[in-house]
GUVO-338416 format. One line per 4 residues: number of its first residue (from 1); their letters; for each residue x, y, z of C-alpha. Coordinates in steps of 0.1 Angstrom, whole numbers. Layout:
GUVO-338416
NUM> A> X:Y:Z | ...
END
This chain:
GUVO-338416
1> MSLS> 1275:1096:1332 | 1287:1126:1313 | 1309:1119:1282 | 1309:1083:1269
5> NTAT> 1318:1066:1236 | 1299:1034:1244 | 1266:1045:1260 | 1232:1042:1243
9> PKYY> 1214:1076:1241 | 1187:1078:1267 | 1157:1088:1245 | 1168:1069:1215
13> GQFR> 1172:1038:1237 | 1137:1042:1249 | 1124:1046:1214 | 1144:1017:1200
17> EAVM> 1130:994:1227 | 1094:1005:1219 | 1100:997:1182 | 1115:963:1190
21> RGEI> 1085:955:1212 | 1062:964:1183 | 1046:993:1201 | 1058:1019:1175
25> PVCR> 1056:1010:1138 | 1084:1027:1117 | 1089:1031:1080 | 1119:1019:1061
29> EVSM> 1136:1053:1062 | 1133:1057:1100 | 1146:1021:1103 | 1177:1031:1083
33> EMNR> 1182:1062:1105 | 1181:1039:1135 | 1209:1018:1119 | 1229:1050:1115
37> IDDL> 1225:1058:1152 | 1235:1023:1162 | 1267:1028:1141 | 1274:1060:1161
41> IANP> 1270:1041:1194 | 1296:1016:1181 | 1320:1042:1168 | 1348:1048:1194
45> GVYY> 1356:1082:1179 | 1321:1096:1187 | 1309:1106:1222 | 1275:1109:1238
49> DDRA> 1269:1134:1266 | 1237:1128:1285 | 1240:1161:1304 | 1235:1181:1273
53> MDGF> 1198:1173:1270 | 1190:1181:1306 | 1194:1218:1300 | 1173:1218:1268
57> VAFC> 1145:1199:1284 | 1145:1221:1315 | 1146:1253:1294 | 1116:1242:1272
61> EKEM> 1095:1230:1301 | 1103:1258:1326 | 1107:1288:1304 | 1086:1282:1272
65> TLTD> 1048:1282:1269 | 1024:1270:1242 | 1006:1296:1221 | 976:1295:1244
69> GSDV> 998:1302:1274 | 996:1266:1288 | 1026:1247:1302 | 1050:1228:1280
73> QLLD> 1054:1190:1284 | 1081:1181:1259 | 1070:1154:1234 | 1090:1122:1233
77> TFKL> 1097:1129:1196 | 1111:1163:1204 | 1135:1147:1229 | 1145:1120:1203
81> WAEQ> 1152:1146:1176 | 1169:1171:1199 | 1191:1144:1215 | 1208:1139:1181
85> IFCW> 1216:1176:1179 | 1228:1183:1214 | 1243:1151:1227 | 1267:1138:1201
89> FYFV> 1303:1151:1200 | 1337:1145:1185 | 1372:1159:1191 | 1395:1177:1166
93> DRSV> 1431:1188:1171 | 1436:1225:1165 | 1465:1249:1166 | 1457:1276:1192
97> WVPN> 1477:1308:1198 | 1487:1310:1235 | 1502:1343:1248 | 1533:1340:1270
101> EDGY> 1529:1346:1307 | 1550:1378:1307 | 1526:1393:1282 | 1551:1395:1254
105> GGHF> 1547:1373:1224 | 1532:1338:1224 | 1533:1305:1206 | 1510:1280:1189
109> ETRR> 1499:1249:1208 | 1479:1219:1195 | 1449:1214:1216 | 1419:1191:1214
113> TKKR> 1386:1208:1208 | 1352:1194:1215 | 1327:1199:1186 | 1290:1190:1182
117> LVNK> 1286:1162:1157 | 1254:1172:1140 | 1251:1205:1122 | 1221:1197:1100
121> QYLI> 1189:1180:1108 | 1162:1171:1083 | 1127:1163:1095 | 1101:1151:1069
125> VARS> 1070:1145:1089 | 1032:1147:1084 | 1011:1178:1089 | 1000:1185:1125
129> AAKS> 1031:1169:1141 | 1039:1202:1158 | 1069:1208:1136 | 1069:1245:1140
133> LYET> 1068:1242:1178 | 1099:1221:1177 | 1116:1247:1155 | 1106:1274:1180
137> FIQA> 1121:1255:1210 | 1154:1251:1191 | 1155:1287:1181 | 1147:1299:1216
141> YFLN> 1174:1278:1232 | 1201:1291:1208 | 1190:1327:1213 | 1189:1326:1251
145> VDTS> 1211:1298:1263 | 1238:1294:1237 | 1257:1327:1244 | 1279:1322:1214
149> TTHQ> 1249:1329:1191 | 1246:1363:1175 | 1225:1358:1144 | 1196:1334:1137
153> ITTA> 1171:1332:1109 | 1139:1313:1100 | 1127:1310:1065 | 1098:1294:1046
157> PTMR> 1081:1296:1012 | 1058:1323:1026 | 1064:1349:1053 | 1033:1337:1072
161> QAEE> 1047:1302:1075 | 1081:1315:1087 | 1064:1337:1113 | 1047:1307:1128
165> VMSA> 1081:1297:1142 | 1081:1331:1161 | 1046:1329:1175 | 1052:1305:1204
169> FSTA> 1085:1323:1212 | 1067:1357:1213 | 1040:1341:1236 | 1066:1328:1260
173> IVRS> 1082:1363:1262 | 1048:1379:1270 | 1037:1352:1294 | 1071:1345:1309
177> RGPL> 1071:1326:1341 | 1105:1308:1343 | 1134:1325:1361 | 1155:1331:1329
181> FTFL> 1126:1347:1309 | 1115:1367:1340 | 1150:1381:1343 | 1153:1388:1305
185> TDGS> 1119:1404:1301 | 1119:1425:1333 | 1124:1462:1328 | 1117:1487:1301
189> LQNT> 1127:1485:1264 | 1128:1523:1264 | 1154:1525:1291 | 1187:1526:1273
193> TGNI> 1207:1548:1296 | 1199:1538:1331 | 1209:1508:1352 | 1211:1477:1330
197> ANRK> 1191:1458:1356 | 1161:1480:1347 | 1164:1474:1310 | 1145:1447:1291
201> KLAS> 1170:1423:1276 | 1146:1401:1254 | 1119:1415:1233 | 1100:1412:1200
205> TKKG> 1110:1442:1178 | 1106:1452:1142 | 1138:1434:1134 | 1127:1401:1149
209> IQNF> 1133:1387:1184 | 1163:1403:1200 | 1184:1394:1230 | 1201:1427:1240
213> LTNS> 1222:1410:1267 | 1240:1388:1242 | 1235:1411:1212 | 1218:1383:1192
217> LLEV> 1189:1385:1168 | 1164:1360:1154 | 1148:1373:1122 | 1124:1361:1095
221> RPME> 1138:1359:1060 | 1120:1352:1027 | 1130:1319:1010 | 1150:1337:983
225> ISKL> 1185:1327:976 | 1197:1363:974 | 1183:1370:1009 | 1199:1339:1024
229> QGLR> 1235:1339:1009 | 1264:1354:1028 | 1248:1352:1063 | 1269:1339:1092
233> VKCA> 1241:1324:1112 | 1246:1302:1142 | 1211:1287:1139 | 1187:1286:1110
237> TVDE> 1153:1269:1105 | 1140:1262:1071 | 1103:1255:1071 | 1083:1235:1044
241> WLSC> 1113:1233:1021 | 1096:1206:1001 | 1068:1229:991 | 1089:1256:976
245> EIRE> 1091:1261:938 | 1125:1277:937 | 1151:1259:917 | 1180:1266:940
249> DPIG> 1188:1250:973 | 1179:1274:1002 | 1196:1250:1028 | 1228:1250:1007
253> AIEQ> 1227:1288:1004 | 1225:1292:1042 | 1252:1266:1049 | 1277:1285:1027
257> GAAK> 1278:1313:1054 | 1270:1292:1084 | 1299:1268:1078 | 1323:1296:1088
261> IDDY> 1310:1293:1124 | 1317:1265:1148 | 1288:1243:1159 | 1262:1259:1136
265> LILA> 1229:1242:1132 | 1205:1242:1102 | 1171:1226:1110 | 1151:1218:1078
269> VSSE> 1116:1208:1086 | 1088:1199:1062 | 1058:1178:1054 | 1060:1159:1021
273> GTVR> 1057:1182:991 | 1034:1185:962 | 1060:1201:940 | 1076:1176:917
277> NGVG> 1110:1177:901 | 1121:1207:922 | 1151:1212:945 | 1132:1193:972
281> DTIK> 1134:1160:952 | 1172:1166:947 | 1177:1170:984 | 1157:1139:992
285> MELM> 1178:1119:968 | 1209:1130:987 | 1192:1121:1020 | 1183:1087:1008
289> SILK> 1220:1081:997 | 1230:1089:1033 | 1204:1067:1048 | 1213:1038:1026
293> GDYI> 1250:1042:1035 | 1261:1051:999 | 1273:1085:1012 | 1287:1086:1048
297> NPHV> 1279:1118:1066 | 1276:1116:1104 | 1270:1154:1106 | 1235:1150:1092
301> SIWY> 1205:1138:1112 | 1175:1125:1091 | 1140:1116:1104 | 1119:1108:1074
305> YKLD> 1084:1097:1084 | 1060:1082:1058 | 1039:1052:1050 | 1058:1024:1033
309> SIDE> 1030:1019:1007 | 998:1034:996 | 979:1003:1009 | 987:1014:1045
313> VAKP> 964:1044:1042 | 936:1020:1050 | 954:1007:1081 | 951:1032:1111
317> EMWL> 976:1011:1131 | 1003:1021:1105 | 996:1059:1105 | 1022:1065:1132
321> KANP> 1048:1058:1105 | 1038:1091:1089 | 1030:1111:1121 | 1048:1099:1153
325> NLGK> 1028:1125:1173 | 994:1111:1162 | 971:1109:1192 | 990:1138:1209
329> TVSY> 991:1168:1185 | 963:1155:1162 | 936:1129:1167 | 930:1097:1148
333> ETYQ> 895:1110:1141 | 909:1139:1122 | 930:1116:1101 | 900:1093:1094
337> LDVE> 879:1123:1084 | 906:1133:1059 | 906:1097:1045 | 869:1099:1040
341> RAEQ> 872:1134:1025 | 898:1121:1000 | 873:1094:989 | 845:1119:985
345> APAT> 865:1148:970 | 891:1136:944 | 906:1171:942 | 919:1168:977
349> RNDI> 934:1133:974 | 969:1143:963 | 973:1168:990 | 961:1145:1017
353> LAKR> 983:1116:1006 | 1013:1139:1006 | 1007:1160:1038 | 990:1134:1060
357> FGIP> 1007:1102:1050 | 1040:1112:1034 | 1032:1097:1000 | 1044:1121:973
361> LEGY> 1024:1126:941 | 1047:1106:918 | 1020:1102:893 | 992:1089:915
365> TYFF> 959:1100:899 | 925:1084:897 | 923:1067:864 | 886:1069:856
369> PYEE> 868:1101:865 | 833:1098:879 | 815:1103:847 | 833:1074:831
373> TLPH> 822:1051:859 | 785:1056:853 | 768:1023:842 | 752:1020:808
377> PHRS> 717:1007:801 | 713:969:806 | 727:948:778 | 727:910:773
381> FWQM> 756:894:754 | 739:860:750 | 759:836:728 | 783:863:718
385> PCSM> 821:857:713 | 843:871:740 | 877:873:756 | 880:864:793
389> GCDL> 905:879:817 | 915:863:850 | 929:879:881 | 930:851:907
393> SQGD> 933:854:944 | 927:831:974 | 930:858:1000 | 912:891:1008
397> DFCA> 911:903:972 | 884:894:947 | 891:864:924 | 880:882:893
401> FTFL> 869:872:858 | 860:899:833 | 845:892:798 | 851:915:769
405> FPLG> 826:913:739 | 838:930:707 | 807:950:695 | 823:967:665
409> PDMF> 851:991:658 | 867:1001:691 | 837:991:713 | 833:964:738
413> GVKT> 807:950:761 | 818:942:796 | 806:916:821 | 823:904:853
417> RNYI> 821:876:878 | 840:877:911 | 846:854:941 | 854:858:978
421> SEFT> 854:834:1008 | 829:834:1036 | 858:843:1060 | 866:874:1040
425> LSKL> 829:884:1040 | 828:880:1078 | 856:904:1084 | 839:933:1065
429> TAAL> 825:964:1082 | 787:967:1082 | 788:994:1055 | 811:974:1032
433> REKY> 791:942:1037 | 760:961:1026 | 778:971:994 | 789:936:988
437> MQFM> 753:924:992 | 745:946:963 | 771:928:942 | 758:894:953
441> NEGT> 723:903:944 | 733:914:909 | 753:882:904 | 787:898:900
445> LVVM> 800:885:934 | 798:849:946 | 807:839:982 | 823:805:985
449> PGTV> 825:785:1017 | 856:783:1039 | 886:805:1048 | 903:805:1014
453> LDMM> 890:800:979 | 893:765:964 | 902:773:927 | 886:741:914
457> DVYD> 853:751:931 | 856:785:915 | 863:768:882 | 831:747:884
461> DLDA> 809:777:893 | 825:799:866 | 821:771:840 | 784:768:849
465> FIEG> 780:806:846 | 796:807:812 | 774:778:800 | 743:794:815
469> NQYD> 749:826:795 | 762:808:764 | 793:830:763 | 816:819:735
473> VRCV> 850:823:752 | 876:823:724 | 907:835:743 | 919:838:779
477> GYDP> 943:864:794 | 956:857:828 | 979:871:855 | 1002:841:863
481> YNAQ> 1000:847:901 | 981:818:917 | 967:808:883 | 985:777:873
485> AFID> 960:750:884 | 931:769:870 | 948:775:836 | 960:739:834
489> RWGN> 924:727:838 | 911:753:813 | 936:742:787 | 928:705:792
493> ENGQ> 891:710:788 | 890:738:762 | 922:735:742 | 955:754:744
497> FGII> 947:780:717 | 942:816:729 | 956:812:764 | 978:843:770
501> KVIQ> 1000:850:800 | 998:887:809 | 1029:899:829 | 1021:926:854
505> GART> 1041:958:857 | 1043:993:844 | 1062:984:812 | 1036:958:801
509> ESVP> 1005:974:815 | 1010:1009:802 | 999:1005:766 | 967:984:772
513> LGEL> 958:1008:801 | 962:1038:778 | 940:1021:751 | 913:1011:776
517> KKLS> 914:1047:790 | 906:1061:755 | 877:1037:751 | 864:1046:785
521> AQRK> 867:1084:778 | 846:1078:747 | 821:1057:767 | 829:1027:745
525> LIFD> 832:1002:774 | 796:991:777 | 790:978:812 | 758:978:833
529> ESMM> 770:963:866 | 776:981:899 | 807:959:904 | 824:974:874
533> QFTM> 814:1009:885 | 829:1002:920 | 862:988:907 | 867:1014:880
537> GNCI> 861:1041:906 | 889:1026:928 | 916:1026:902 | 946:1049:904
541> VQED> 977:1046:884 | 1014:1052:892 | 1035:1067:865 | 1072:1061:864
545> TNGN> 1099:1084:850 | 1095:1070:815 | 1057:1077:815 | 1047:1040:820
549> RKLL> 1016:1035:840 | 1007:1008:865 | 973:1000:881 | 971:1005:919
553> KLRY> 945:1011:946 | 944:1037:973 | 931:1014:1001 | 930:977:1006
557> DEKI> 892:976:1006 | 890:996:973 | 891:966:950 | 903:969:914
561> DAVA> 905:932:905 | 877:933:879 | 895:961:860 | 928:942:862
565> AMMD> 910:912:847 | 895:935:820 | 930:945:810 | 941:909:808
569> AYVA> 911:901:786 | 919:931:764 | 955:920:759 | 944:884:750
573> WKLT> 919:898:725 | 946:920:708 | 969:890:704 | 941:866:690
577> REAF> 920:890:669 | 919:864:641 | 897:842:663 | 870:869:663
581> E> 869:875:625
END
C-alpha cells in the first residue's frame, strides 16, 4: 500500500475492532485518543505509510533479545504505540539550495519534504506493563537503523531507573544473533587502526552505548534541568516523569534543543505518580486539553491507561483499562494479591492505587483508622430519643438505617439496621457470605425475599424493629435517592416535623464528616455492632481542591451505607436540636 491519506492503520484498526467487539475495555482517556486517531484517518493532509512499521517489527524480533536472552515477540501494545510514531507523515514546502550543474553558483528551489507527524509520545500506564522494554526498543532502533541519529539520552528520577532502559539493549549486544547486530558487534573494540571490518562498531562504553559506524551515542542523564538543556538529541526517553519532585519540566527542557533537529522524538513513559501538585500534574492538564480537543496538537501521541473509577478496582474484568499487557507481562494473580495487600496493609493502598490502577492520590485516604473501628462494650438504648438516618438502595448496596442517640455533650450512641435482597446474598462469594451471616446473626442485616427490595416491606420491618426496641425517633435525615415513597409514608404516619433532606456531595458532606471524625477520634461514637465496624473500616474520603471531603469506598463489596446513614442522622440532629431538649 505504501503512502495513503485514507487508510486505517493496521495495528490501530485491529485494536479498534477488538474494542468495538467488547474484547478490550478502555478508559475514557484511551477512548479520546482513539477519536484523535480517527480524525487523522479522515484528514486528507496526513498520510499513513504501512511499510514504516515492517522495519521496526523486524528489527525488534530479529535483532533484540529479552534480558534473559530469550527471543522477542513484539507485544500488540508495542505495535500500536510505535505505529503512531513511525507511520504517520505530512509534507511541508521548503526552500532548498540547489547547486548549478556546472559547479558554479546555485539557486533556491521550493521542494516538498516528508516529515514524521509525531515527535512526542506520552505513555501513562500501570506498573509491570513492560514500559522500559518499549523504551529500549525505540532507543535501539534510532541508534542502529536511523542513520541520521547522532545523540540520544534516557533520563529518570534516579540513575538506576534510567539504566533499566539500557539493560535489554546491552543484553542484545552481548547475545547478538541477528545479522545487523552480528555485523556491528563483530571485531575488537581495541582495534582502532586496522581494517574497519575487524573493528567493533557497537558497544557499551563508559559514555553509554555507542555506534562507532554512525558516530552516535545513547547516554544516561540525571533528571536535572541543567543536565538536559541545550542538548540536540534526536531521540530521548523520559522514564517515570510523574514520580519526580522537580518543579521544572524535564520534557520541555529536552524539547528546547531537540526541536532544532528534524523528526526528533521524545518518549515520556510513566506509571501514575504519587507526587501531587508537581510538574507532572501540570503536564497531565495539558495532555487532557489535547485529548478533549480544547488544544489541537497532532504532533503528540497520548496513551493514558487508568481505571475510570475507584469502584473498578473490585472488577478484574476492568483491570485491562489500567494495564493493557495484563496477562502477558504480569499475571492477574499478582494484581489480586496486591488488592488483598492493600486491604490488609493500609500504608500500601495509595501506592497500589496509583501504580497498579492509575488512580492518583487526589486525597484518597481511609477515614477511620483501625483503632477507631474497634467496637465498644454492649449498650442498650431502650426507650431513648434518637435521630434516624436513611440511605436507601434497591440494588446491591445495603439499604441502611442508622440511629444516633445523644448521650451528653458531644457523645452519641449508635445502632444500625440494614437490608439486602435474597438475590444479592446469592451472588456473594463464600467468604463474604460468611461475614454477612455474622451481621444477620447480630440483627444488623436483614435479608428480604426477591431480586430487589420492596421499600414498603422494608418499612414494615423497620417499623416493627423501632417499636420492639422502643426507640423514640424524633427526626429523620435522608438521602433523597430512591427515598420518596419511604419518606412519604413516614411523614403520613409520624408527622412532617423533623424530616430533613440531606444532599450528597463534597460541599454538603464535608462539615458533618469532619465533626463525626472528631467524635470518632475521641471514641465518642459508642457502637457495639460488627456491621458498624465493617462499614467504618471501608470508608475512604476524596478531598477536592477546596479541602471539601466526600465519602467513597475502595471496592464495590466494601459497603459504607451505614456510615452514610449515620451522617444523615447527624445532620438531622443538628438541625432539630430543640426536639431533644
